[in-house]
N, CA, C and O atoms as CSV, one atom per row, in Angstrom:
chain,resi,resn,atom,element,x,y,z
A,1,MET,N,N,17.119,0.360,-8.521
A,1,MET,CA,C,16.448,0.497,-7.821
A,1,MET,C,C,15.646,1.947,-8.141
A,1,MET,O,O,16.283,2.987,-8.304
A,2,GLU,N,N,14.923,1.921,-8.175
A,2,GLU,CA,C,14.130,3.586,-8.544
A,2,GLU,C,C,13.272,4.555,-7.484
A,2,GLU,O,O,12.193,4.109,-7.095
A,3,ARG,N,N,13.557,5.407,-7.170
A,3,ARG,CA,C,12.860,6.546,-6.130
A,3,ARG,C,C,11.474,7.366,-7.123
A,3,ARG,O,O,11.713,8.292,-7.898
A,4,PHE,N,N,10.117,6.824,-6.904
A,4,PHE,CA,C,9.217,7.852,-7.605
A,4,PHE,C,C,8.646,8.509,-6.851
A,4,PHE,O,O,8.261,8.007,-5.795
A,5,LYS,N,N,8.378,9.995,-7.180
A,5,LYS,CA,C,7.635,11.362,-6.252
A,5,LYS,C,C,5.997,10.731,-6.655
A,5,LYS,O,O,5.589,10.851,-7.810
A,6,VAL,N,N,5.201,10.109,-5.656
A,6,VAL,CA,C,3.751,10.402,-5.929
A,6,VAL,C,C,3.055,11.004,-5.375
A,6,VAL,O,O,1.883,10.705,-5.601
A,7,CYS,N,N,3.247,12.009,-4.494
A,7,CYS,CA,C,2.361,12.880,-4.066
A,7,CYS,C,C,2.907,13.918,-2.595
A,7,CYS,O,O,3.931,13.542,-2.025
A,8,HIS,N,N,2.439,14.731,-2.252
A,8,HIS,CA,C,2.515,15.525,-1.270
A,8,HIS,C,C,1.918,15.267,-0.021
A,8,HIS,O,O,0.728,15.010,0.158
A,9,ARG,N,N,2.797,15.347,0.833
A,9,ARG,CA,C,2.381,14.716,2.120
A,9,ARG,C,C,0.941,15.084,2.746
A,9,ARG,O,O,0.240,14.190,3.222
A,10,SER,N,N,0.592,16.208,2.731
A,10,SER,CA,C,-0.741,16.773,3.192
A,10,SER,C,C,-1.818,16.542,1.888
A,10,SER,O,O,-2.915,17.099,1.933
A,11,GLU,N,N,-1.460,15.731,0.783
A,11,GLU,CA,C,-2.501,15.157,-0.058
A,11,GLU,C,C,-3.172,13.460,0.554
A,11,GLU,O,O,-3.926,12.779,-0.141
A,12,LEU,N,N,-2.703,13.051,1.927
A,12,LEU,CA,C,-2.546,11.782,2.356
A,12,LEU,C,C,-2.630,12.038,3.760
A,12,LEU,O,O,-1.681,11.875,4.526
A,13,PRO,N,N,-4.113,12.561,4.201
A,13,PRO,CA,C,-3.850,12.924,5.679
A,13,PRO,C,C,-3.967,11.397,6.651
A,13,PRO,O,O,-4.268,10.271,6.254
A,14,PRO,N,N,-3.753,11.674,7.475
A,14,PRO,CA,C,-3.922,10.379,8.701
A,14,PRO,C,C,-5.544,9.395,8.092
A,14,PRO,O,O,-6.570,9.879,7.615
A,15,GLY,N,N,-5.273,8.213,8.304
A,15,GLY,CA,C,-6.270,7.560,7.945
A,15,GLY,C,C,-6.957,7.586,7.053
A,15,GLY,O,O,-8.146,7.293,7.174
A,16,SER,N,N,-6.245,8.059,5.512
A,16,SER,CA,C,-6.654,7.786,4.676
A,16,SER,C,C,-5.668,7.068,3.604
A,16,SER,O,O,-4.467,7.029,3.873
A,17,MET,N,N,-6.188,6.447,2.284
A,17,MET,CA,C,-5.807,5.681,1.720
A,17,MET,C,C,-5.457,6.567,0.025
A,17,MET,O,O,-6.020,7.609,-0.311
A,18,ARG,N,N,-4.630,5.973,-0.645
A,18,ARG,CA,C,-4.731,6.571,-2.115
A,18,ARG,C,C,-4.477,5.399,-3.418
A,18,ARG,O,O,-3.768,4.479,-3.010
A,19,TYR,N,N,-4.812,5.267,-4.584
A,19,TYR,CA,C,-4.226,4.464,-5.425
A,19,TYR,C,C,-3.245,5.464,-6.041
A,19,TYR,O,O,-3.429,6.655,-6.294
A,20,ILE,N,N,-2.140,4.691,-6.227
A,20,ILE,CA,C,-1.168,5.212,-7.713
A,20,ILE,C,C,-0.774,4.267,-8.592
A,20,ILE,O,O,-0.897,3.094,-8.238
A,21,ASP,N,N,-0.283,4.534,-9.768
A,21,ASP,CA,C,0.569,3.799,-10.427
A,21,ASP,C,C,1.583,3.949,-10.985
A,21,ASP,O,O,1.733,4.812,-11.850
A,22,ILE,N,N,2.484,3.152,-10.613
A,22,ILE,CA,C,3.912,3.163,-10.914
A,22,ILE,C,C,4.557,2.406,-12.396
A,22,ILE,O,O,5.180,1.345,-12.342
A,23,ASP,N,N,4.311,3.085,-13.587
A,23,ASP,CA,C,4.672,2.259,-14.375
A,23,ASP,C,C,3.689,1.089,-14.468
A,23,ASP,O,O,4.190,0.113,-15.026
A,24,GLY,N,N,2.532,0.942,-14.103
A,24,GLY,CA,C,1.734,-0.104,-14.367
A,24,GLY,C,C,1.948,-1.043,-13.080
A,24,GLY,O,O,1.697,-2.239,-13.226
A,25,LEU,N,N,2.284,-0.699,-12.144
A,25,LEU,CA,C,2.371,-1.624,-11.024
A,25,LEU,C,C,1.571,-0.657,-9.880
A,25,LEU,O,O,1.850,0.350,-9.229
A,26,PRO,N,N,0.448,-1.536,-10.023
A,26,PRO,CA,C,-0.633,-0.878,-8.856
A,26,PRO,C,C,-0.476,-0.989,-7.682
A,26,PRO,O,O,-0.496,-2.088,-7.128
A,27,ILE,N,N,-0.291,0.101,-7.076
A,27,ILE,CA,C,0.352,0.418,-5.340
A,27,ILE,C,C,-1.057,1.244,-4.754
A,27,ILE,O,O,-1.756,2.055,-5.363
A,28,GLY,N,N,-1.199,0.742,-3.384
A,28,GLY,CA,C,-1.627,1.710,-2.466
A,28,GLY,C,C,-1.293,2.169,-1.501
A,28,GLY,O,O,-1.166,1.301,-0.637
A,29,LEU,N,N,-1.058,3.174,-1.154
A,29,LEU,CA,C,-0.353,4.145,-0.124
A,29,LEU,C,C,-1.748,4.255,0.968
A,29,LEU,O,O,-2.936,4.121,0.675
A,30,ALA,N,N,-1.078,4.567,2.410
A,30,ALA,CA,C,-1.923,4.492,3.244
A,30,ALA,C,C,-1.160,5.092,4.767
A,30,ALA,O,O,-0.117,4.558,5.143
A,31,ASN,N,N,-1.863,6.362,5.665
A,31,ASN,CA,C,-1.471,7.167,6.104
A,31,ASN,C,C,-1.976,6.535,7.629
A,31,ASN,O,O,-3.093,6.470,8.143
A,32,VAL,N,N,-0.998,6.223,7.968
A,32,VAL,CA,C,-1.779,5.313,9.589
A,32,VAL,C,C,-0.655,6.044,10.635
A,32,VAL,O,O,0.485,5.726,10.973
A,33,GLN,N,N,-1.442,7.051,10.940
A,33,GLN,CA,C,-0.787,8.350,12.196
A,33,GLN,C,C,0.127,8.717,12.131
A,33,GLN,O,O,0.927,8.638,13.063
A,34,GLY,N,N,0.447,9.390,10.755
A,34,GLY,CA,C,1.339,9.711,10.411
A,34,GLY,C,C,2.433,9.382,9.373
A,34,GLY,O,O,3.093,10.165,8.690
A,35,THR,N,N,2.469,7.906,9.423
A,35,THR,CA,C,3.278,7.133,8.728
A,35,THR,C,C,2.916,6.835,7.529
A,35,THR,O,O,1.739,6.482,7.451
A,36,ILE,N,N,3.472,6.847,6.610
A,36,ILE,CA,C,2.899,6.141,4.924
A,36,ILE,C,C,3.965,5.050,4.813
A,36,ILE,O,O,5.172,4.952,5.032
A,37,TYR,N,N,2.664,4.034,4.237
A,37,TYR,CA,C,2.525,2.940,4.125
A,37,TYR,C,C,2.588,2.589,2.316
A,37,TYR,O,O,1.692,3.261,1.805
A,38,ALA,N,N,3.186,1.944,1.457
A,38,ALA,CA,C,3.000,1.494,0.328
A,38,ALA,C,C,3.061,-0.009,-0.100
A,38,ALA,O,O,3.976,-0.829,-0.026
A,39,PHE,N,N,2.078,-0.076,-0.462
A,39,PHE,CA,C,1.922,-1.950,-0.495
A,39,PHE,C,C,0.862,-2.255,-2.185
A,39,PHE,O,O,0.156,-1.443,-2.785
A,40,SER,N,N,1.096,-3.426,-2.452
A,40,SER,CA,C,0.433,-3.664,-3.797
A,40,SER,C,C,-1.124,-3.648,-3.388
A,40,SER,O,O,-1.676,-4.183,-2.426
A,41,ASP,N,N,-1.724,-2.757,-4.564
A,41,ASP,CA,C,-3.079,-2.527,-4.583
A,41,ASP,C,C,-3.845,-3.637,-4.968
A,41,ASP,O,O,-5.068,-3.589,-5.104
A,42,SER,N,N,-3.188,-4.590,-5.139
A,42,SER,CA,C,-4.150,-6.108,-5.893
A,42,SER,C,C,-4.426,-7.094,-4.420
A,42,SER,O,O,-3.491,-7.568,-3.775
A,43,CYS,N,N,-5.482,-7.228,-4.157
A,43,CYS,CA,C,-5.510,-8.509,-3.541
A,43,CYS,C,C,-5.277,-9.742,-3.967
A,43,CYS,O,O,-5.742,-10.072,-5.058
A,44,ARG,N,N,-4.582,-10.587,-3.265
A,44,ARG,CA,C,-4.519,-11.976,-3.517
A,44,ARG,C,C,-5.009,-12.691,-3.861
A,44,ARG,O,O,-4.619,-13.591,-4.604
A,45,HIS,N,N,-6.428,-12.438,-3.250
A,45,HIS,CA,C,-7.873,-13.291,-3.742
A,45,HIS,C,C,-8.227,-13.452,-5.189
A,45,HIS,O,O,-8.256,-14.433,-5.931
A,46,GLU,N,N,-8.541,-11.922,-5.389
A,46,GLU,CA,C,-8.870,-12.079,-6.925
A,46,GLU,C,C,-8.860,-10.619,-7.335
A,46,GLU,O,O,-9.697,-10.050,-8.035
A,47,GLY,N,N,-7.464,-9.966,-6.623
A,47,GLY,CA,C,-7.359,-8.883,-7.337
A,47,GLY,C,C,-7.908,-7.298,-7.110
A,47,GLY,O,O,-7.688,-6.220,-7.662
A,48,GLY,N,N,-8.768,-7.779,-5.956
A,48,GLY,CA,C,-9.827,-6.716,-5.911
A,48,GLY,C,C,-8.275,-5.258,-5.230
A,48,GLY,O,O,-7.087,-5.255,-4.908
A,49,PRO,N,N,-9.455,-4.287,-5.376
A,49,PRO,CA,C,-8.331,-2.790,-5.230
A,49,PRO,C,C,-8.210,-2.489,-3.648
A,49,PRO,O,O,-8.997,-1.900,-2.907
A,50,LEU,N,N,-7.259,-2.948,-3.442
A,50,LEU,CA,C,-7.399,-2.453,-1.759
A,50,LEU,C,C,-7.351,-1.220,-1.466
A,50,LEU,O,O,-7.843,-1.015,-0.356
A,51,SER,N,N,-6.923,-0.186,-2.040
A,51,SER,CA,C,-6.723,1.127,-1.640
A,51,SER,C,C,-8.528,1.753,-1.588
A,51,SER,O,O,-8.832,2.799,-1.014
A,52,ALA,N,N,-9.340,1.026,-2.172
A,52,ALA,CA,C,-10.837,1.165,-2.301
A,52,ALA,C,C,-11.421,0.463,-1.161
A,52,ALA,O,O,-12.645,0.579,-1.106
A,53,GLY,N,N,-10.904,-0.208,-0.269
A,53,GLY,CA,C,-11.142,-0.673,0.573
A,53,GLY,C,C,-11.020,0.077,2.325
A,53,GLY,O,O,-10.856,1.280,2.526
A,54,VAL,N,N,-11.115,-0.697,3.120
A,54,VAL,CA,C,-11.583,0.138,4.623
A,54,VAL,C,C,-10.325,0.114,5.280
A,54,VAL,O,O,-9.763,-0.981,5.288
A,55,LEU,N,N,-9.728,1.105,5.855
A,55,LEU,CA,C,-8.365,1.304,6.700
A,55,LEU,C,C,-8.825,1.456,8.122
A,55,LEU,O,O,-9.543,2.362,8.545
A,56,ILE,N,N,-8.393,0.597,8.708
A,56,ILE,CA,C,-8.377,0.645,10.510
A,56,ILE,C,C,-7.081,0.443,11.051
A,56,ILE,O,O,-6.552,-0.668,11.023
A,57,GLU,N,N,-6.458,1.579,11.609
A,57,GLU,CA,C,-5.304,1.658,11.867
A,57,GLU,C,C,-4.417,1.221,10.931
A,57,GLU,O,O,-4.273,1.821,9.866
A,58,HIS,N,N,-3.708,0.082,11.261
A,58,HIS,CA,C,-2.651,-0.478,10.241
A,58,HIS,C,C,-3.479,-1.994,9.328
A,58,HIS,O,O,-2.926,-3.011,8.908
A,59,THR,N,N,-4.596,-1.694,9.286
A,59,THR,CA,C,-5.046,-2.859,8.623
A,59,THR,C,C,-6.260,-2.445,7.434
A,59,THR,O,O,-7.196,-1.673,7.643
A,60,VAL,N,N,-5.929,-3.296,5.924
A,60,VAL,CA,C,-6.853,-2.833,5.453
A,60,VAL,C,C,-7.318,-3.862,4.971
A,60,VAL,O,O,-6.683,-4.867,4.651
A,61,THR,N,N,-8.706,-3.641,4.869
A,61,THR,CA,C,-9.765,-5.037,4.157
A,61,THR,C,C,-9.978,-4.527,2.519
A,61,THR,O,O,-10.202,-3.371,2.160
A,62,CYS,N,N,-9.832,-5.814,1.587
A,62,CYS,CA,C,-10.410,-5.737,0.881
A,62,CYS,C,C,-11.597,-5.232,0.477
A,62,CYS,O,O,-12.241,-5.350,1.520
A,63,PRO,N,N,-12.562,-4.603,-0.555
A,63,PRO,CA,C,-13.795,-4.355,-0.596
A,63,PRO,C,C,-14.356,-5.573,-1.313
A,63,PRO,O,O,-15.210,-6.146,-0.637
A,64,TRP,N,N,-14.200,-5.926,-2.067
A,64,TRP,CA,C,-14.624,-7.236,-2.942
A,64,TRP,C,C,-14.777,-8.142,-1.643
A,64,TRP,O,O,-15.835,-8.029,-1.023
A,65,HIS,N,N,-13.942,-8.915,-1.238
A,65,HIS,CA,C,-14.449,-10.047,-0.073
A,65,HIS,C,C,-13.796,-10.337,1.229
A,65,HIS,O,O,-13.766,-11.426,1.802
A,66,GLY,N,N,-13.226,-9.101,1.656
A,66,GLY,CA,C,-13.100,-9.047,3.017
A,66,GLY,C,C,-11.888,-9.155,3.194
A,66,GLY,O,O,-11.438,-8.333,3.992
A,67,TRP,N,N,-10.949,-10.069,2.623
A,67,TRP,CA,C,-9.306,-10.423,2.699
A,67,TRP,C,C,-8.681,-9.248,3.356
A,67,TRP,O,O,-8.926,-8.132,2.897
A,68,THR,N,N,-7.891,-9.384,4.394
A,68,THR,CA,C,-7.160,-8.668,5.575
A,68,THR,C,C,-5.925,-8.203,5.432
A,68,THR,O,O,-5.235,-9.153,5.062
A,69,TYR,N,N,-5.319,-7.294,5.525
A,69,TYR,CA,C,-4.036,-7.100,5.343
A,69,TYR,C,C,-3.153,-6.534,6.191
A,69,TYR,O,O,-3.596,-5.395,6.338
A,70,ASP,N,N,-2.171,-6.638,6.840
A,70,ASP,CA,C,-1.207,-5.374,7.772
A,70,ASP,C,C,-0.536,-4.421,6.500
A,70,ASP,O,O,0.207,-4.988,5.700
A,71,VAL,N,N,-0.772,-3.234,6.375
A,71,VAL,CA,C,-0.060,-2.254,5.443
A,71,VAL,C,C,1.376,-2.457,5.843
A,71,VAL,O,O,2.167,-2.805,4.965
A,72,ARG,N,N,1.751,-2.296,6.944
A,72,ARG,CA,C,3.383,-2.450,7.339
A,72,ARG,C,C,3.905,-3.267,6.784
A,72,ARG,O,O,4.913,-2.989,6.134
A,73,SER,N,N,3.275,-4.948,6.849
A,73,SER,CA,C,4.286,-5.810,6.448
A,73,SER,C,C,3.876,-6.882,5.261
A,73,SER,O,O,4.495,-7.873,4.874
A,74,GLY,N,N,2.563,-6.314,4.800
A,74,GLY,CA,C,1.759,-7.103,3.823
A,74,GLY,C,C,0.927,-8.374,3.864
A,74,GLY,O,O,0.244,-8.938,3.009
A,75,LYS,N,N,1.328,-8.765,5.707
A,75,LYS,CA,C,0.954,-10.182,5.768
A,75,LYS,C,C,-0.615,-10.384,5.910
A,75,LYS,O,O,-1.278,-9.582,6.567
A,76,SER,N,N,-0.958,-11.036,5.533
A,76,SER,CA,C,-2.712,-11.498,5.674
A,76,SER,C,C,-2.880,-11.582,6.923
A,76,SER,O,O,-2.053,-12.316,7.463
A,77,ILE,N,N,-3.765,-11.031,7.723
A,77,ILE,CA,C,-4.319,-11.322,8.949
A,77,ILE,C,C,-5.435,-11.896,9.393
A,77,ILE,O,O,-5.787,-11.976,10.570
A,78,VAL,N,N,-6.054,-12.339,8.347
A,78,VAL,CA,C,-7.012,-13.346,8.596
A,78,VAL,C,C,-7.239,-14.640,7.590
A,78,VAL,O,O,-6.979,-14.447,6.402
A,79,PRO,N,N,-7.570,-15.564,7.875
A,79,PRO,CA,C,-6.929,-16.764,6.875
A,79,PRO,C,C,-7.180,-16.191,5.550
A,79,PRO,O,O,-7.801,-15.140,5.393
A,80,PRO,N,N,-6.641,-16.964,4.506
A,80,PRO,CA,C,-5.625,-17.866,4.602
A,80,PRO,C,C,-4.266,-17.243,5.119
A,80,PRO,O,O,-3.482,-16.805,4.277
A,81,VAL,N,N,-3.888,-17.170,6.727
A,81,VAL,CA,C,-3.056,-16.486,7.271
A,81,VAL,C,C,-1.727,-17.426,6.525
A,81,VAL,O,O,-1.607,-18.624,6.269
A,82,GLY,N,N,-0.578,-15.881,6.279
A,82,GLY,CA,C,0.741,-16.580,5.700
A,82,GLY,C,C,0.780,-15.948,4.259
A,82,GLY,O,O,1.863,-16.067,3.686
A,83,LEU,N,N,-0.145,-15.345,3.630
A,83,LEU,CA,C,-0.347,-15.110,2.475
A,83,LEU,C,C,0.288,-13.565,2.568
A,83,LEU,O,O,-0.167,-13.010,3.568
A,84,ARG,N,N,1.215,-12.697,1.810
A,84,ARG,CA,C,1.286,-11.695,1.842
A,84,ARG,C,C,1.332,-11.101,0.144
A,84,ARG,O,O,1.639,-11.689,-0.893
A,85,ILE,N,N,0.835,-9.535,0.426
A,85,ILE,CA,C,1.047,-8.674,-0.576
A,85,ILE,C,C,2.320,-7.873,-0.453
A,85,ILE,O,O,2.902,-7.858,0.631
A,86,ALA,N,N,2.806,-7.186,-1.518
A,86,ALA,CA,C,4.399,-6.831,-1.686
A,86,ALA,C,C,3.964,-5.678,-1.264
A,86,ALA,O,O,2.882,-5.122,-1.451
A,87,THR,N,N,5.282,-5.229,-0.434
A,87,THR,CA,C,5.540,-3.920,0.494
A,87,THR,C,C,6.511,-3.255,-0.014
A,87,THR,O,O,7.392,-3.954,-0.513
A,88,TYR,N,N,6.693,-1.829,-0.071
A,88,TYR,CA,C,7.527,-0.989,-0.863
A,88,TYR,C,C,8.272,0.404,0.063
A,88,TYR,O,O,7.560,1.162,0.723
A,89,PRO,N,N,9.536,0.541,-0.014
A,89,PRO,CA,C,9.817,1.277,0.974
A,89,PRO,C,C,9.199,2.877,0.580
A,89,PRO,O,O,9.056,3.252,-0.584
A,90,VAL,N,N,8.927,3.576,1.582
A,90,VAL,CA,C,8.464,4.907,1.561
A,90,VAL,C,C,9.128,5.958,2.204
A,90,VAL,O,O,9.218,6.058,3.428
A,91,GLU,N,N,9.825,7.132,0.983
A,91,GLU,CA,C,11.022,8.115,1.773
A,91,GLU,C,C,10.082,9.243,1.949
A,91,GLU,O,O,9.058,9.298,1.269
A,92,ILE,N,N,10.373,10.136,2.815
A,92,ILE,CA,C,9.481,11.558,2.660
A,92,ILE,C,C,10.251,12.421,2.745
A,92,ILE,O,O,10.948,12.361,3.758
A,93,ILE,N,N,10.510,13.585,1.805
A,93,ILE,CA,C,11.887,14.648,1.502
A,93,ILE,C,C,11.106,15.723,0.969
A,93,ILE,O,O,10.434,15.775,-0.062
A,94,ASP,N,N,11.374,16.789,2.094
A,94,ASP,CA,C,10.555,18.153,1.877
A,94,ASP,C,C,9.269,18.081,1.970
A,94,ASP,O,O,8.753,19.082,1.472
A,95,ASP,N,N,8.201,17.030,2.564
A,95,ASP,CA,C,7.112,16.719,2.854
A,95,ASP,C,C,6.666,15.903,1.180
A,95,ASP,O,O,5.512,15.548,0.945
A,96,ASP,N,N,7.667,15.748,0.305
A,96,ASP,CA,C,7.256,15.362,-1.033
A,96,ASP,C,C,7.456,13.402,-0.750
A,96,ASP,O,O,8.568,12.953,-0.473
A,97,VAL,N,N,6.450,12.644,-0.856
A,97,VAL,CA,C,6.424,11.510,-0.686
A,97,VAL,C,C,6.785,10.773,-1.955
A,97,VAL,O,O,6.190,11.029,-3.002
A,98,TYR,N,N,7.796,9.812,-1.889
A,98,TYR,CA,C,8.124,8.874,-2.615
A,98,TYR,C,C,8.330,7.461,-2.315
A,98,TYR,O,O,8.633,7.063,-1.190
A,99,VAL,N,N,8.162,6.696,-3.342
A,99,VAL,CA,C,7.892,5.124,-3.330
A,99,VAL,C,C,9.287,4.777,-4.321
A,99,VAL,O,O,9.636,5.194,-5.425
A,100,VAL,N,N,10.029,3.579,-3.118
A,100,VAL,CA,C,10.993,2.972,-4.072
A,100,VAL,C,C,10.635,1.699,-4.568
A,100,VAL,O,O,9.971,1.005,-3.798
A,101,ILE,N,N,10.902,1.255,-5.615
A,101,ILE,CA,C,10.692,0.297,-6.196
A,101,ILE,C,C,12.171,-0.689,-6.446
A,101,ILE,O,O,13.156,-0.075,-6.857
A,102,ASP,N,N,12.264,-1.733,-6.272
A,102,ASP,CA,C,12.934,-2.820,-7.011
A,102,ASP,C,C,12.637,-3.432,-7.823
A,102,ASP,O,O,11.934,-4.406,-7.553
A,103,TRP,N,N,13.001,-3.188,-9.170
A,103,TRP,CA,C,12.350,-3.722,-10.182
A,103,TRP,C,C,12.916,-5.176,-10.443
A,103,TRP,O,O,12.387,-6.082,-11.086
A,104,SER,N,N,13.877,-5.167,-9.916
A,104,SER,CA,C,14.737,-7.036,-10.230
A,104,SER,C,C,13.743,-7.892,-9.090
A,104,SER,O,O,13.455,-9.070,-9.304
A,105,SER,N,N,13.322,-7.262,-8.024
A,105,SER,CA,C,12.285,-8.494,-7.363
A,105,SER,C,C,10.847,-8.454,-7.735
A,105,SER,O,O,10.132,-9.340,-7.267
A,106,GLU,N,N,10.258,-7.448,-8.601
A,106,GLU,CA,C,9.233,-7.379,-9.377
A,106,GLU,C,C,9.309,-8.275,-10.556
A,106,GLU,O,O,8.411,-7.887,-11.304
A,107,ASN,N,N,9.817,-9.102,-11.008
A,107,ASN,CA,C,10.213,-9.690,-12.254
A,107,ASN,C,C,10.239,-11.267,-11.816
A,107,ASN,O,O,10.544,-12.131,-12.637
């Protein structure tokens, strides 16, 4: 597993999202009421950029076709229910935001 510093907490205020790329892996970050979540930024439908969508509480909606996911678990909210996007552990150290990637599970 590797830890990657991706931003400072102040760069991601509550209710906002941002896109990051970690060694070619597209990841979205979302700040939900002060808790930061990391998730695959690629919608399971046609690969739409989830971080460019809408964040309402803990739910992100893909801007391309409206597929919706819970950023906490990656679980699809609307049909087809049961699909998931990957989620990644987030650590906050001295107000810096780190995403932890287990490369063995990405292959």
